[in-house]
C-alpha positions as a printed NumPy array, in Angstrom:
array([[-39.631,   7.937,  -2.485],
       [-36.789,   5.617,  -3.783],
       [-32.964,   6.273,  -2.368],
       [-30.08 ,   6.861,  -4.804],
       [-27.956,   4.072,  -4.737],
       [-24.531,   5.108,  -2.867],
       [-21.541,   4.413,  -5.518],
       [-18.537,   3.125,  -4.289],
       [-15.762,   2.926,  -6.682],
       [-12.901,  -0.122,  -5.799],
       [-10.461,  -1.82 ,  -7.27 ],
       [-10.648,  -5.722,  -6.684],
       [-14.179,  -6.21 ,  -5.354],
       [-14.854, -10.517,  -4.045],
       [-18.16 , -11.53 ,  -3.883],
       [-18.524, -13.877,  -0.749],
       [-15.845, -14.954,   2.054],
       [-15.635, -18.71 ,   2.028],
       [-12.843, -21.123,   0.746],
       [-12.516, -19.487,  -2.665],
       [-13.49 , -15.831,  -1.841],
       [-11.204, -15.919,   1.26 ],
       [ -8.332, -17.128,  -0.658],
       [ -8.565, -14.589,  -3.591],
       [ -8.722, -11.634,  -1.248],
       [ -5.419, -12.508,   0.971],
       [ -3.71 , -13.394,  -2.246],
       [ -4.844, -10.151,  -4.082],
       [ -4.273,  -8.047,  -0.559],
       [ -0.754,  -9.64 ,  -0.351],
       [ -0.215,  -8.529,  -3.752],
       [ -0.949,  -4.768,  -2.801],
       [ -4.389,  -4.191,  -4.631],
       [ -7.212,  -2.72 ,  -2.839],
       [ -9.481,  -5.73 ,  -1.672],
       [-13.314,  -5.436,  -0.734],
       [-15.422,  -8.393,   0.466],
       [-19.002,  -8.049,   0.005],
       [-20.643, -11.345,   2.039],
       [-24.32 , -11.492,   2.169],
       [-24.395, -12.955,   5.83 ],
       [-23.643, -11.817,   9.349],
       [-20.548, -11.569,  10.786],
       [-20.396, -13.589,  14.03 ],
       [-17.64 , -13.   ,  16.228],
       [-15.622, -16.213,  17.932],
       [-17.091, -15.494,  21.18 ],
       [-20.45 , -15.082,  19.876],
       [-20.154, -18.817,  18.813],
       [-18.613, -19.962,  21.905],
       [-21.737, -18.754,  23.926],
       [-24.551, -19.517,  21.374],
       [-25.882, -23.208,  21.642],
       [-25.288, -25.665,  18.489],
       [-29.186, -24.943,  17.71 ],
       [-28.774, -20.92 ,  17.942],
       [-25.417, -21.372,  15.534],
       [-27.566, -23.66 ,  13.054],
       [-29.566, -20.238,  12.794],
       [-26.935, -17.875,  13.077],
       [-24.202, -19.554,  10.64 ],
       [-26.396, -21.698,   7.797],
       [-28.644, -20.51 ,   4.94 ],
       [-32.04 , -21.287,   6.086],
       [-30.932, -22.944,   9.271],
       [-29.249, -26.169,   6.96 ],
       [-32.234, -26.947,   5.415],
       [-32.277, -25.604,   1.499],
       [-33.846, -28.588,  -0.238],
       [-32.748, -30.197,  -3.288],
       [-36.012, -31.838,  -4.529],
       [-36.382, -35.258,  -5.925],
       [-36.835, -38.555,  -4.807],
       [-35.744, -38.018,  -1.869],
       [-35.626, -34.541,  -0.927],
       [-31.951, -34.034,  -0.204],
       [-31.385, -31.119,   2.712],
       [-27.833, -29.514,   1.748],
       [-26.359, -27.514,   4.301],
       [-24.198, -24.339,   3.234],
       [-23.315, -21.674,   5.375],
       [-24.318, -18.266,   5.611],
       [-21.702, -15.978,   7.307],
       [-18.46 , -14.644,   7.036],
       [-16.341, -17.268,   6.579],
       [-18.719, -19.319,   5.043],
       [-19.214, -22.911,   4.823],
       [-15.297, -23.33 ,   6.185],
       [-16.897, -22.136,   9.711],
       [-19.705, -25.047,   9.542],
       [-17.68 , -27.746,   8.059],
       [-15.535, -30.582,   9.563],
       [-12.417, -28.714,   8.682],
       [-11.061, -32.004,   6.237],
       [ -8.568, -31.163,   3.795],
       [ -7.478, -33.227,   1.238],
       [ -5.57 , -32.741,  -1.967],
       [ -7.384, -33.775,  -5.258],
       [ -6.311, -37.386,  -6.406],
       [ -3.702, -37.171,  -9.291],
       [ -6.061, -38.766, -11.542],
       [ -8.96 , -36.722, -10.622],
       [ -6.784, -33.855, -12.269],
       [ -5.641, -36.28 , -15.037],
       [ -9.017, -37.034, -15.885],
       [-10.539, -33.557, -15.986],
       [ -7.507, -32.521, -18.443],
       [ -8.442, -35.236, -20.711],
       [-11.833, -33.761, -20.726],
       [-10.574, -30.301, -21.954],
       [ -9.666, -28.763, -18.222],
       [ -5.912, -28.518, -18.641],
       [ -3.424, -26.313, -16.324],
       [ -4.831, -27.679, -13.394],
       [ -2.707, -31.289, -13.153],
       [ -0.973, -32.226,  -9.489],
       [  2.322, -30.419, -10.573],
       [  0.276, -27.018, -11.201],
       [ -1.465, -26.965,  -8.11 ],
       [  1.462, -28.442,  -5.775],
       [  3.071, -25.287,  -4.672],
       [ -0.286, -23.409,  -4.133],
       [ -2.034, -26.603,  -2.039],
       [  1.563, -26.502,  -0.084],
       [  1.02 , -23.32 ,   0.887],
       [ -2.374, -23.695,   2.   ],
       [ -1.965, -26.105,   3.882],
       [  1.008, -23.955,   5.717],
       [ -1.225, -21.298,   6.421],
       [ -3.873, -23.442,   7.948],
       [ -1.323, -25.834,   9.828],
       [ -3.014, -29.034,   8.269],
       [ -2.233, -32.003,  10.582],
       [ -3.128, -35.907,   9.824],
       [ -5.44 , -35.94 ,  13.326],
       [ -5.592, -39.626,  13.646],
       [ -8.09 , -41.69 ,  15.748],
       [ -6.318, -40.967,  19.281],
       [ -6.985, -38.837,  22.494],
       [-10.399, -39.809,  22.827],
       [-11.746, -40.929,  19.402],
       [-13.092, -44.472,  20.43 ],
       [-15.414, -44.526,  17.639],
       [-12.265, -43.799,  14.91 ],
       [-10.489, -46.484,  17.006],
       [-13.074, -48.854,  16.234],
       [-13.335, -48.32 ,  12.264],
       [ -9.669, -48.351,  12.274],
       [ -9.421, -51.482,  13.733],
       [-12.218, -53.019,  12.01 ],
       [-10.785, -51.741,   8.41 ],
       [ -7.51 , -53.401,   9.653],
       [ -8.901, -56.831,  10.673],
       [-11.036, -56.672,   7.125],
       [ -7.786, -55.824,   5.084],
       [ -9.22 , -52.336,   3.992],
       [ -7.723, -49.117,   3.441],
       [ -8.018, -46.075,   5.958],
       [ -6.422, -43.237,   6.637],
       [ -5.896, -40.623,   9.554],
       [ -8.129, -37.373,   8.636],
       [ -6.267, -34.494,   7.488],
       [ -7.723, -31.121,   9.255],
       [ -7.073, -27.398,   9.467],
       [ -6.6  , -27.517,  13.009],
       [ -4.531, -25.826,  15.781],
       [ -4.735, -27.753,  19.05 ],
       [ -8.323, -29.115,  18.533],
       [ -9.813, -29.801,  22.095],
       [-12.496, -32.24 ,  21.224],
       [-14.881, -30.003,  21.734],
       [-17.671, -32.084,  18.764],
       [-19.473, -29.051,  17.745],
       [-17.425, -28.76 ,  14.353],
       [-20.566, -28.441,  12.192],
       [-22.346, -25.797,  14.291],
       [-18.987, -23.353,  14.447],
       [-16.088, -24.391,  16.765],
       [-16.613, -23.026,  19.893],
       [-12.202, -22.939,  20.638],
       [-11.539, -21.518,  17.719],
       [ -8.927, -24.317,  16.884],
       [-10.541, -25.248,  13.564],
       [ -8.963, -22.897,  11.209],
       [-12.297, -21.251,   9.406],
       [-11.608, -18.741,   6.932],
       [-13.147, -16.406,   9.616],
       [ -9.914, -16.987,  11.927],
       [ -7.415, -17.676,   9.516],
       [ -7.332, -16.122,   5.687],
       [ -9.941, -13.301,   6.512],
       [ -8.24 , -11.791,   9.588],
       [ -4.599, -11.835,   7.362],
       [ -6.126, -10.373,   4.481],
       [ -7.567,  -7.528,   7.211],
       [ -3.828,  -7.013,   8.354],
       [ -3.127,  -6.393,   4.982],
       [ -5.898,  -3.537,   5.052],
       [ -8.555,  -5.762,   2.986],
       [-11.853,  -4.727,   4.155],
       [-14.716,  -6.752,   4.624],
       [-18.53 ,  -5.777,   4.743],
       [-20.943,  -7.893,   5.842],
       [-24.603,  -8.259,   5.527],
       [-24.422,  -7.153,   1.905],
       [-26.35 ,  -9.427,  -0.656],
       [-25.308,  -8.582,  -4.333],
       [-28.55 ,  -8.825,  -6.848],
       [-26.705,  -7.998,  -9.913],
       [-23.721,  -7.647, -12.173],
       [-24.241,  -4.887, -14.677],
       [-21.939,  -5.685, -17.609],
       [-21.441,  -4.508, -21.467],
       [-21.092,  -8.31 , -22.859],
       [-17.367,  -8.691, -21.954],
       [-17.008,  -6.487, -18.84 ],
       [-18.526,  -5.946, -15.654],
       [-19.186,  -2.292, -15.12 ],
       [-20.783,  -1.947, -11.979],
       [-22.143,  -4.622,  -9.085],
       [-25.492,  -3.729,  -7.616],
       [-26.255,  -4.644,  -4.272],
       [-28.445,  -4.061,  -1.115],
       [-27.512,  -3.648,   2.701],
       [-29.993,  -3.25 ,   5.749],
       [-32.649,  -1.934,   2.548],
       [-30.278,   0.368,   1.273],
       [-29.213,   0.347,  -2.662],
       [-25.088,   0.128,  -2.989],
       [-23.522,   0.632,  -6.638],
       [-19.8  ,  -0.848,  -6.839],
       [-17.816,   0.298,  -9.591],
       [-14.713,  -2.334,  -9.723],
       [-12.01 ,  -2.661, -11.855],
       [-12.08 ,  -6.343, -11.182],
       [-14.825,  -8.755,  -9.996],
       [-14.034, -12.159,  -8.135],
       [-17.04 , -13.829,  -7.845],
       [-17.556, -16.684,  -4.821],
       [-21.061, -16.799,  -3.978],
       [-20.822, -20.783,  -3.65 ],
       [-22.214, -23.211,  -6.337],
       [-25.743, -22.185,  -5.901],
       [-25.401, -18.171,  -5.394],
       [-22.476, -17.577,  -8.177],
       [-24.443, -19.693, -10.856],
       [-27.954, -17.704,  -9.687],
       [-26.06 , -14.368, -10.041],
       [-24.928, -15.136, -13.573],
       [-28.536, -16.18 , -14.362],
       [-29.728, -12.896, -13.152],
       [-27.382, -10.764, -14.816],
       [-27.551, -12.398, -18.21 ],
       [-24.349, -14.21 , -17.85 ],
       [-23.661, -17.222, -19.863],
       [-27.054, -17.692, -20.694],
       [-28.868, -20.564, -19.171],
       [-25.558, -22.617, -18.95 ],
       [-24.871, -21.546, -15.093],
       [-26.55 , -24.165, -12.582],
       [-27.904, -26.347, -15.517],
       [-25.928, -29.605, -13.872],
       [-25.076, -29.034, -10.781],
       [-22.622, -32.158,  -9.254],
       [-22.837, -33.33 ,  -5.577],
       [-21.958, -35.663,  -3.114],
       [-24.747, -37.523,  -1.041],
       [-24.224, -38.631,   2.882],
       [-26.081, -40.834,   4.834],
       [-25.747, -41.955,   8.496],
       [-25.645, -45.227,  10.24 ],
       [-26.159, -45.482,  13.936],
       [-24.106, -47.975,  15.598],
       [-24.759, -49.624,  18.886],
       [-21.964, -51.154,  20.565],
       [-22.185, -53.493,  23.492],
       [-19.094, -51.483,  25.058],
       [-18.931, -47.708,  26.282],
       [-17.461, -45.81 ,  23.204],
       [-18.187, -42.022,  24.598],
       [-18.414, -40.931,  21.214],
       [-19.88 , -37.516,  22.591],
       [-16.183, -36.928,  24.104],
       [-14.411, -37.381,  20.547],
       [-14.249, -35.244,  17.435],
       [-15.302, -35.467,  13.813],
       [-13.848, -37.373,  11.022],
       [-10.749, -38.651,  12.697],
       [-10.503, -41.601,  10.785],
       [-11.575, -42.125,   6.661],
       [-12.27 , -45.537,   5.455],
       [-10.776, -45.182,   1.8  ],
       [-10.905, -48.51 ,   0.592],
       [-13.811, -47.666,  -1.571],
       [-12.55 , -44.141,  -2.623],
       [-12.33 , -45.209,  -6.354],
       [-16.002, -46.378,  -6.091],
       [-16.773, -42.253,  -4.786],
       [-17.377, -44.19 ,  -1.485],
       [-15.559, -42.869,   1.993],
       [-16.71 , -43.807,   5.677],
       [-16.148, -42.047,   8.492],
       [-17.294, -41.268,  12.066],
       [-19.798, -38.393,  12.739],
       [-19.959, -35.774,  15.695],
       [-22.469, -36.898,  18.302],
       [-24.917, -35.141,  20.156],
       [-28.158, -35.752,  21.635],
       [-29.312, -33.402,  18.678],
       [-27.251, -34.784,  16.064],
       [-28.476, -38.864,  17.032],
       [-32.394, -37.501,  16.756],
       [-31.346, -35.807,  13.511],
       [-30.078, -38.897,  12.338],
       [-32.785, -41.111,  13.401],
       [-35.62 , -38.761,  11.979],
       [-37.021, -41.425,  10.047],
       [-37.12 , -44.013,  12.936],
       [-40.222, -44.428,  15.51 ],
       [-40.283, -42.237,  18.635],
       [-39.266, -45.186,  20.588],
       [-36.57 , -46.021,  18.757],
       [-34.992, -42.571,  19.495],
       [-35.835, -42.493,  22.733],
       [-34.153, -46.02 ,  23.194],
       [-31.02 , -44.604,  21.64 ],
       [-30.881, -41.854,  23.71 ],
       [-30.655, -43.439,  26.561],
       [-27.912, -45.45 ,  25.574],
       [-25.902, -42.541,  24.049],
       [-22.701, -44.103,  25.956],
       [-22.771, -47.33 ,  23.745],
       [-23.552, -45.163,  20.653],
       [-21.622, -43.722,  17.666],
       [-23.333, -42.255,  14.213],
       [-21.055, -42.983,  11.045],
       [-21.643, -40.773,   7.772],
       [-20.968, -42.566,   4.347],
       [-20.608, -40.052,   1.726],
       [-21.157, -41.395,  -2.031],
       [-20.195, -39.036,  -5.032],
       [-23.095, -39.835,  -7.406],
       [-23.495, -39.417, -11.086],
       [-27.289, -37.382, -11.047],
       [-26.483, -34.017, -10.775],
       [-29.081, -31.173,  -9.69 ],
       [-30.712, -28.007, -11.713],
       [-31.155, -24.69 , -10.758],
       [-34.099, -22.265, -11.469],
       [-34.701, -19.063, -11.033],
       [-37.976, -18.825,  -9.545],
       [-39.05 , -15.15 ,  -9.173],
       [-40.19 , -14.615,  -5.375],
       [-38.484, -17.875,  -4.494],
       [-34.835, -17.376,  -5.973],
       [-33.409, -20.755,  -6.225],
       [-34.899, -23.992,  -6.785],
       [-32.564, -27.368,  -6.736],
       [-33.987, -30.435,  -8.285],
       [-32.085, -33.668,  -8.682],
       [-32.612, -37.127,  -9.947],
       [-30.455, -39.905,  -9.431],
       [-29.471, -42.556, -11.628],
       [-30.459, -45.863, -11.369],
       [-26.129, -46.639, -10.836],
       [-26.678, -44.287,  -8.086],
       [-28.959, -46.203,  -6.457],
       [-26.835, -49.303,  -6.908],
       [-24.097, -47.698,  -5.741],
       [-25.619, -46.256,  -2.732],
       [-27.06 , -49.786,  -1.924],
       [-23.671, -51.23 ,  -2.115],
       [-22.12 , -48.537,  -0.129],
       [-24.362, -48.968,   3.112],
       [-23.636, -53.044,   2.825],
       [-19.669, -51.987,   3.035],
       [-20.731, -49.559,   5.911],
       [-22.725, -52.283,   7.579],
       [-20.138, -55.122,   7.17 ],
       [-17.175, -52.771,   8.265],
       [-19.616, -51.575,  11.522],
       [-20.556, -55.062,  12.211],
       [-16.623, -56.157,  12.687],
       [-16.183, -52.964,  14.449],
       [-18.297, -54.387,  17.437],
       [-21.625, -53.053,  16.634],
       [-24.563, -55.381,  18.147],
       [-27.278, -53.469,  16.178],
       [-27.355, -50.665,  13.507],
       [-30.033, -48.772,  12.449],
       [-29.612, -47.272,   8.757],
       [-31.219, -44.412,   6.627],
       [-34.392, -46.081,   6.532],
       [-36.798, -47.487,   9.776],
       [-35.018, -50.997,  10.447],
       [-32.852, -52.878,  13.18 ],
       [-30.262, -54.864,  11.577],
       [-27.851, -57.172,  13.973],
       [-26.133, -59.123,  11.343],
       [-24.523, -59.281,   8.001],
       [-27.041, -61.017,   6.615],
       [-29.91 , -58.568,   7.94 ],
       [-27.563, -55.634,   6.272],
       [-27.083, -57.395,   3.239],
       [-30.789, -57.558,   2.844],
       [-31.789, -54.965,   3.291],
       [-29.117, -53.368,   1.061],
       [-30.275, -55.597,  -1.954],
       [-33.977, -54.83 ,  -0.793],
       [-33.686, -51.372,   0.063],
       [-34.799, -48.188,  -1.48 ],
       [-32.569, -45.201,  -1.817],
       [-35.122, -43.1  ,  -3.02 ],
       [-36.745, -43.434,   0.9  ],
       [-33.548, -42.807,   2.376],
       [-32.876, -40.175,   4.9  ],
       [-29.757, -38.331,   2.654],
       [-28.529, -35.224,   3.022],
       [-26.009, -33.131,   1.039],
       [-23.096, -30.922,   2.746],
       [-20.756, -30.74 ,  -1.271],
       [-22.162, -29.232,  -4.15 ],
       [-19.719, -27.954,  -7.185],
       [-19.466, -27.954, -10.727],
       [-22.693, -25.618, -11.202],
       [-20.288, -23.303, -13.493],
       [-17.497, -25.318, -14.519],
       [-13.957, -24.737, -16.46 ],
       [-14.109, -25.798, -19.855],
       [-14.735, -25.898, -23.434],
       [-18.1  , -24.097, -24.116],
       [-19.21 , -27.329, -26.544],
       [-18.725, -29.391, -23.78 ],
       [-21.044, -27.316, -21.361],
       [-17.873, -25.399, -19.694],
       [-19.199, -21.984, -18.322],
       [-15.336, -20.642, -17.574],
       [-12.213, -20.516, -19.151],
       [ -8.949, -21.796, -17.649],
       [ -8.764, -18.268, -15.658],
       [-12.174, -18.892, -14.49 ],
       [-13.548, -15.939, -16.372],
       [-16.861, -16.805, -17.993],
       [-16.332, -17.276, -21.907],
       [-15.944, -13.399, -23.26 ],
       [-15.429, -11.876, -19.945],
       [-11.937,  -9.995, -19.228],
       [-12.857,  -8.706, -15.873],
       [-15.032, -11.   , -14.216],
       [-13.338, -14.308, -12.647],
       [-15.178, -16.762, -10.409],
       [-13.499, -18.378,  -7.949],
       [-15.464, -21.57 ,  -5.312],
       [-16.741, -24.602,  -6.038],
       [-18.899, -23.754,  -8.936],
       [-15.663, -23.935, -11.048],
       [-14.789, -27.502, -10.366],
       [-15.556, -29.705, -13.701],
       [-16.993, -32.136, -11.569],
       [-17.822, -33.848,  -8.159],
       [-14.495, -34.053,  -6.639],
       [-15.012, -37.555,  -4.305],
       [-13.331, -36.02 ,  -1.372],
       [-14.083, -32.857,   0.526],
       [-13.72 , -30.005,  -1.521],
       [-11.989, -27.48 ,   0.439],
       [ -8.253, -27.922,  -0.426],
       [ -9.369, -28.335,  -3.829],
       [-11.405, -24.946,  -4.194],
       [ -8.406, -23.245,  -2.5  ],
       [ -5.734, -24.393,  -4.359],
       [ -7.728, -23.646,  -7.904],
       [ -8.538, -20.208,  -6.448],
       [ -4.623, -19.43 ,  -5.26 ],
       [ -3.338, -20.821,  -8.618],
       [ -5.877, -18.394, -10.542],
       [ -5.509, -15.608,  -8.662],
       [ -1.574, -16.176,  -8.904],
       [ -2.173, -16.018, -12.718],
       [ -4.296, -12.944, -12.493],
       [ -1.737, -11.307, -10.802],
       [  1.4  , -12.386, -13.308],
       [ -0.971, -11.062, -16.075],
       [ -0.278,  -8.012, -17.95 ],
       [ -1.448,  -5.102, -15.958],
       [ -4.36 ,  -3.367, -17.76 ],
       [ -5.42 ,  -0.103, -16.711],
       [ -8.502,   2.075, -16.184],
       [-12.066,   0.613, -15.273],
       [-12.998,  -2.858, -16.48 ],
       [ -9.114,  -4.101, -16.771],
       [ -8.107,  -7.175, -15.966]])
């Protein structure tokens, strides 16, 4: 017998609790709105994150254990949080302001109202709340010290990381959940602040469909513990992530086939460096120095966290003997990640029984950029004193000539690539240019539905996108609250 869905009336309904959803929830609650936050994943306490091992936290905190495939050549694993706090619980805590030139380029493409002077007060408030600091290569981060010294020697620009941390203890487990609570994820910052203002968070709740009349969302259908739920909100803020938000719009018949048609992403590859001296990278923390010399190309280089598990993962394409040899010399090993903003995009398909299926295609320009990015990474690490480099494909390199040859002959479609940043699946912009949402984050034609996550960004950021997401969402939520009030169900 089918049970009747429980009906819940509410004012502001926020779907998703990551960077965007949490920002909306706190701003709405601070304005006195009644706020209900739905999160598909579990609420994992800080105490449980601390007790659990990194492999256990991978299963607890990530969607599909961090192995959502983006099919193509190569197939690229995509890492996305699925828990209260979203991906902010499992990222490196990097907070970079969007470059002025990026915002100007988006404005020139028809996305105005988000230039640097529009965003500045909102970015400043985000940074104040999260306690953003410049965390440089000190306090045991020798892998970062070596990167910075090599960059200086080569005359290349680098920067200390800007991170949302308070009292970082260098536990070196950022990407599997900070065990000390120092990283200011939404789980320990924005969401508790919103709850103190009476916001309510309902975890383990999967939204399956938005019911609408073509201009307003009239009901939100969800499932929790096998029970059907029906929410009747005045306003909906959708922040289910670049994949989840696009998929939900597609399932709900909003935006036609445009949501998820072209999803932008960054790809990362890891280079293992063996030094002739002790580096003790396992005692440091992630990303404390970042090479920015080639940022205009969309290329960044930074130290990654080092554990036995992460080292083995970085060497997954290499022979078992190589892995054993590197594990035996972990004291002299550091792992560096190179982030590349590619031009190729991924396409979302909704497959019955499977949900979202992602497929990508790297352009020839992307392949050239990846080769160039590796050559520059190798030049940097050899200048830092590395005596051996293990690239993202089976090989061992000990000189700049060998690295240059690998880069020239390399086939990036066979490299071990990963992605942790996706965006622009439902971008702000004119419909004629592929835009799904207006400058308020509303799907074109809708009045009470707003998207407020990475999906609305007009394109790839080239940097860690968290602060850009939060700045956009803070601005859009403020504009909503400052707008004319409308009464009754479906009001804005």
